[in-house]
C-alpha positions in Angstrom: 13.3 -12.1 16.3 12.2 -13.4 12.7 9.0 -15.5 12.5 6.7 -16.7 9.1 3.1 -16.0 9.1 0.7 -17.9 7.1 -1.3 -15.9 4.5 -3.4 -18.0 2.0 -3.0 -20.3 -1.5 0.3 -21.4 0.4 1.4 -18.1 0.1 3.6 -17.0 3.9 5.0 -13.5 4.9 8.6 -14.0 7.1 8.4 -10.7 9.3 11.2 -9.1 11.6 10.3 -8.0 14.6 12.9 -5.1 14.2 10.5 -3.9 11.1 7.6 -2.4 10.5 4.7 -5.9 10.0 1.9 -6.3 7.8 -1.5 -4.8 9.0 -4.8 -4.1 8.3 -4.4 -1.6 6.4 -1.8 -3.2 3.6 -4.4 -6.0 3.9 -7.5 -4.0 3.1 -5.4 -2.2 0.3 -4.2 -4.9 -1.3 -8.4 -6.4 -1.7 -8.9 -2.6 -2.6 -6.8 -2.2 -5.4 -8.0 -3.2 -9.1 -5.0 -3.6 -11.6 -5.4 -5.1 -14.7 -4.8 -8.3 -15.3 -1.8 -8.0 -16.4 -0.3 -5.2 -15.1 2.7 -3.6 -14.1 2.5 -2.4 -10.4 4.9 -0.5 -8.6 4.8 -1.1 -4.8 6.3 2.4 -3.1 7.9 1.7 -0.1 7.1 -1.7 -0.1 9.0 -2.7 3.4 9.4 -6.1 3.9 7.2 -7.3 0.6 3.9 -7.9 2.5 2.1 -5.7 0.0 3.3 -6.9 -2.9 2.9 -10.9 -2.3 -0.6 -9.8 -1.2 -1.0 -8.4 -4.9 1.0 -11.3 -6.6 -1.4 -14.1 -4.4 -4.8 -12.0 -5.4 -3.7 -11.2 -9.1 -1.7 -14.8 -10.3 -0.4 -12.6 -14.2 0.5 -8.9 -12.0 4.4 -8.3 -12.5 5.2 -6.2 -9.1 8.3 -4.0 -8.0 8.9 -2.9 -4.7 10.9 0.3 -4.0 12.7 0.4 -0.8 14.7 2.9 1.0 16.3 0.8 4.0 18.7 -2.0 2.6 17.9 -4.0 5.2 14.4 -4.0 5.0 14.6 -4.7 1.6 16.7 -7.5 1.8 14.0 -9.1 4.0 11.4 -8.0 0.8 13.6 -10.1 -1.3 13.7 -13.1 0.8 9.9 -12.8 1.1 10.0 -12.9 -3.0 12.6 -16.0 -2.8 10.1 -17.9 -0.1 6.6 -17.5 -2.4 8.3 -18.9 -5.5 7.9 -14.8 -6.4 11.4 -14.3 -8.2 10.0 -14.3 -11.7 7.2 -11.7 -10.7 8.0 -9.8 -7.7 10.9 -7.7 -7.8 12.9 -5.6 -4.9 14.5 -2.6 -5.4 16.9 -0.7 -3.1 16.3 3.4 -3.4 15.0 6.6 -2.6 11.5 7.7 -4.1 13.2 11.1 -3.8 15.2 10.6 -6.5 12.2 9.5 -8.4 14.3 10.4 -12.2 17.1 8.3 -11.7 15.1 5.0 -10.7 12.6 4.4 -13.5 10.9 6.2 -16.7 8.1 8.2 -16.5 5.0 6.4 -16.9 7.1 3.2 -17.0 3.6 1.2 -14.4 -0.2 0.5 -15.2 -0.3 0.5 -11.5 0.8 2.1 -8.2 0.2 1.0 -4.7 1.2 2.6 -1.7 0.7 2.4 2.2 2.8 6.0 2.6 4.2 7.3 6.2 1.0 8.3 7.6 2.8 11.5 10.5 4.3 14.4 10.4 7.9 13.8 12.3 6.2 16.1 15.0 3.0 14.2 15.4 1.6 11.3 15.8 2.8 8.4 18.5 6.7 8.2 17.2 7.2 4.4 16.5 10.3 2.7 18.2 13.0 1.9 16.5 14.4 3.5 13.5 13.4 1.0 10.7 9.4 1.6 12.0 9.8 5.1 12.7 10.7 5.5 8.8 7.8 3.3 7.8 5.5 5.8 10.1 6.8 9.1 10.2 7.4 11.3 7.3 11.3 11.1 8.1 12.5 9.4 4.7 9.7 11.3 2.0 6.9 13.3 2.6 3.0 12.4 1.8 3.5 14.9 -1.4 6.5 13.7 -2.5 5.2 10.3 -2.1 2.5 11.4 -4.6 5.1 12.7 -7.0 6.7 10.3 -7.5 3.6 8.0 -7.9 2.4 10.6 -11.1 5.9 10.3 -12.5 6.0 6.5 -12.5 2.3 5.9 -13.7 1.3 6.0 -17.4 -0.8 8.7 -18.5 -4.0 6.8 -18.0 -2.8 4.7 -15.1 -3.8 4.9 -11.6 -2.5 4.9 -8.3 -4.1 3.5 -4.9 -3.2 4.9 -1.3 -4.3 3.7 2.0 -4.3 7.0 4.4 -5.2 8.8 7.6 -8.7 10.3 7.3 -7.7 13.5 9.1 -5.3 13.8 6.0 -7.1 13.3 3.0 -7.7 16.6 2.5 -4.1 17.5 2.3 -3.3 14.0 0.0 -6.4 15.3 -2.4 -4.9 18.7 -3.3 -1.3 17.0 -3.8 -3.0 14.1 -6.1 -4.5 17.4 -8.0 -1.1 19.3 -8.0 0.6 16.0 -10.2 -2.6 15.4 -12.7 -4.1 12.8 -10.4 -7.8 12.6 -9.9 -9.6 11.2 -6.9 -11.8 8.0 -8.7 -12.8 6.1 -6.1 -13.0 6.3 -2.3 -14.0 4.1 0.6 -13.9 4.8 4.4 -12.6 2.1 6.9 -14.3 2.5 10.0 -14.2 -0.4 13.4 -18.0 -0.4 13.8 -20.9 1.3 12.5 -20.9 4.4 15.2 -16.8 4.4 15.2 -15.3 7.4 13.1 -13.3 6.4 9.7 -10.1 4.8 11.1 -8.4 4.5 7.4 -9.8 6.0 3.8 -8.5 3.9 0.7 -8.3 6.1 -2.1 -8.2 5.4 -6.2 -6.7 8.2 -8.9 -6.2 7.9 -12.3 -3.7 10.3 -14.0 -5.1 12.6 -16.7 -8.9 11.6 -15.9 -11.9 14.1 -15.6 -13.0 15.0 -12.1 -15.8 12.6 -10.5 -15.1 10.3 -7.6 -17.4 7.5 -6.8 -17.7 7.5 -2.6 -18.2 3.5 -1.9 -20.0 2.7 1.0 -18.3 2.1 4.3 -16.2 -0.9 4.9 -17.3 -2.1 8.6 -14.1 -3.7 10.3 -16.8 -5.3 13.2 -20.8 -5.4 12.9 -23.5 -4.7 15.7 -22.6 -7.7 17.7 -18.8 -7.4 18.0 -17.7 -10.0 15.5 -16.0 -9.5 12.3 -17.7 -8.7 9.1 -18.1 -11.4 6.1 -16.7 -9.3 4.2 -13.5 -8.8 6.1 -13.3 -12.1 6.9 -13.6 -13.0 3.4 -10.6 -10.1 2.4 -8.5 -11.7 5.3 -9.2 -15.5 3.8 -10.2 -16.4 6.8 -12.1 -19.7 6.2 -8.7 -21.0 5.1 -6.9 -20.7 8.5 
């Protein structure tokens, strides 16, 4: 079943129950990302285009290319670009990031953003349906392959931003450093102050010297159980 969800500022998103939908992690990543005002951005594994639409909504002068391996999901992403009248700024390419050298020239983008599959094929709770499984598990590609593609696509001095599972952060950092991507900003997401982190937001720069800024944690809820002001601002709740 398909339906349209309202975002903010006149932007909307077509969602399909067969596919992976917009979730908290992509929303938080869209707010964490810090591209330059007229950056050329690549959304690796863009799914239905949710993250690309969010970036266009937050940054009115950027250009986003979404890369998606699943043709039917890529088609939905293209529909979301048209729905939001973003055809001039949001471009969808159906392709396999493992074949990155055949897709775009090296260093073609200023900023790479990605919400990669979190779990290896034999771990985590397997998502139902082929489309969701591909988005959640490392079926079509591994995190290492995503990092390698990101390092190839981003220009020297450019940056990449990921949202990932905290328990796999060591492997992510190792893969980044192997590809000359140096972590520069790190922020953990907690459901509340007494909870272990549920996600980690990380930005790395290609060709940078070592040195990472660990930002204050992002709390979803406060002591009273209500959503924090920062979390509500990220979601633009006041406009709903």
